[in-house]
Phi, psi and omega in degrees: 000142183268130178278133180302144183283330180268126181233043184278323182255060179281151183236134176255124185238135175268124169248109180094173006280358186266358175294135186304325182280351178272345177059023173083000189229010182216142176231134177245126172263106189253128174258125190240147169242089190073241176261356182273134179276120180266320182205157180211129181234111178283138177243121185255179170100019180269001182213082187252135179228347177066042186293330181292316179288331174296320180298323182282358176236026177220153166285166182299321180297317180290330184280339185304317181295342181281327200291335181295346177278350175302307184220098186281006171259339178227066192290325183295331181289322180290325176292319182298314184291329182293321181273332179297325183297305176294330177298314177290325180292327181256006180052051182267130182273136178261127178304152184296320180295317179298323181291321177296318179297319177300315181297318179299315179292323179295319182286327174293322177295324176298318178298314179298321180292316181295325180293321178280350165280318187297312185297304179296328177300314180289326178292324182292335179259010172105004180251111186273333188299314178302332180299327179276328182295321188291333178289337177299308179285327182294323178295327177293323177296318182288331172299320178293318178300316182295324179293327184269323189249342183092348179231150182272326184238306186262091198274319187052052188257325184283150178223156174298115181092012178159216179231170189283328184207158178280166181291136182289167180296132177088355184293319183297317176299318179296321180292322177296321180295321179297317180302315179296320180290322184291330177297323175293326179291325177294316178298328177291321176298317182295319178295322184285324191250307198303316182261011179292121183298328179290317178297318179296325179297326185278332188245337183286122180082007182256131177070047183286132178237121180280174182296310183295321179295318179299321180288316185295325179277357180070029183290159178210173178073206180305328179295324180283316182290334177286346178265009174099015180247118181275076184235110179225124187294338175296331177269323186285305185272343177054043178278166189053232181229033181298331182289353177272354186248156180260106179207165185239145174285126180274129183208158175224168183241353185285323176083009181260185182294327177296321177297318179296327175293316181291328177296315182293318177298318179293328180294323178295323176295317179293326176298319178297321178297318180294318182297314181298317180292323179292320180293321182286331183250014186294129182277168171278188178109185181288154175262002182206143176280101188288343178294334181285352172299336176272083184286167180295327178240104187256135170249120183227072185290150176280172190290339178260012181284171184298322183300318183279327186281329186241319180274333176068022176199162178281149169292155182296143182295147181241158179230119183280121182274123183295160184279084176198173180229152178202160176241128182241144184214151173227162178271092180280169182301330183263351182144207184279115173257119185227160178224130174258118187241133173239122175266158182214041184050048182214161178284343176261143175293138176288326178214134179226100184249126183261135176253093183281138177289327181298319183291318180296317182289335183289336188294339180274356184302312179303323180290326184282325189273347177296139177074010178253174176276157180300323181291341179283348182296320181293321179297321182280320185298311183292327175293327186291305193253332179070317179209143182257010191290345179253022176264002196285331189271007189276348184209133181290146174252125184273166184293164181295338182298326180285341174281325182279336183301311180299338181272315186286331182299304179297325179300314181294320177297320179294319181297315179296320177299319178297316179301318180294321180292319177298317179296317179297321177300316181294321180292317180296316179298319178297320179293320178296318184276001176057048174233164187296326180119172183288174176298148185254131174235121182087179179292126180060020179074018185295325184271011181296326180296320177294323178296317180297319180296319180295322178296323180292323181296319182265009178288150178298133182275113179264118180250138178293140185287327181259002182268182176272101186295326178293314178292323177295326182278325182288327186305306179301323180297320179296319179296322181282315182300321181298325177291316179295324181295333181294334175291337184280340187245004175291114187280087181278136178270191185289339178256025178059039177240146176301117191263344182224069189296329185284351180235307191296313187296320182290326175295321176299314179297322180295320177295314181295338180288350178287341182303316178301330179295321177295321179295318178294322177300315179298316179295320180288323181290345183283344182057037181222128183295328180290318176296324180291318176296326176296320177293321177295318180296316180297318179296319178295320177298318178296320180292323181293333176287326186283333181296306177295328178296316180294319177295324178295311181294323179300314180296322181288322181295315180296321177298318183289319182293324180297000000 
């Protein structure tokens, strides 16, 4: 496609974080020339949890319940990488049965993650039906998780040296039934999606990544394998017991969005093959290495110690991390999920650095969307990252006080300015009338306006006996509330300057114009002609103030817009 030579009328568009396809955690600043993408800048940091620093201030046992929040679509993988790191650091052996159970849980989690990629991906490009279909199978996976771990999403199931509990009675048969059912579901997906001409038009030849590009950008997972590179850590590193099963690495060579779709569909089928083989050949024996209960630093208090007498329970077991460093990785659904761990002869890690696949894969996005159409961004984006849940630790989120400061500062300034003007008006009036002046509250009478307002609030409320008391009472409230509402819609920018003069200021004037209506309501509700005339006079006075104000603001706005 040819990029237009004239770029005088470029448009900058914000996509996210509230765009449905951004899932609330990513913002794209897209520069457009018509429908053609000229530039794209991803903005991260909308989902921050500080997981790395939490890990460095917890023992591994204490940290395990946190890790499923890294990626709430592939929770078993975050638990696996968390226990694999200290296992390799301490050369801890995992029982064969526990290794088989881990493989089954990991592949079920891979299927659940790919399903929740498939549904939103199809919805983002205009096909709603698969979005409902995928939840049908995904709920069955979560039923299996719930039966084995007690939780549907946040499992806390993996342990150093094994798993938390053995598989319950009947679970293996239920899982085999699911495998048979899911294969029919995958064939249904392929009939519905793969040969659909509208789907092929949206994904074929879109977002092409070559072999050298994929390697140079450090891509992993389906994005790497869709570009013609047969790289899968389950085959390369041979962790757990993957080398004991018969399965194939799924890969394509075209490198476009269609290839990445086919890789993920194929991976779900291969995961079913691995699960079936693991269920049929799962050995007996323990599900946890009980020898690691004897940690390097053991606390074994006697019955009369402080822990038993006052806390009434044993402290959680700890595992001392030796003074060395290592990098551990697993093949997560989105790519290589790794942890760089440094031990320091302490129960806390000295350094815990997470290598998320989503962030690494995201960096190629600006390169892919350039020279493409705006509608192709969703097709490429969802294929790139699949999930944004591991982008959270990349940018700090500041406290709410820094959000409120730009709003409260001008409101406080306006209030102080009004008080000063009222004080000056009273002083000038007293000088013209040659009288000493009003009562003074505060230094030089500056707080007299606040004193008058407080006196009016606590003054006895006089209601007319023959009037409409409800209308008479509501009128002043409308007059005051309209003024207060005007503070809520003044559009202040980052430098405390009116940032949208052609819309915001006129909206502010329109809201403040409601005040005369409240004055008229009070005069009419009193059922007294003199009070009604007073209300008319007050409303006319308010309107007469707004006419020069509107003309003044109009001249400033036109000048700014020009």
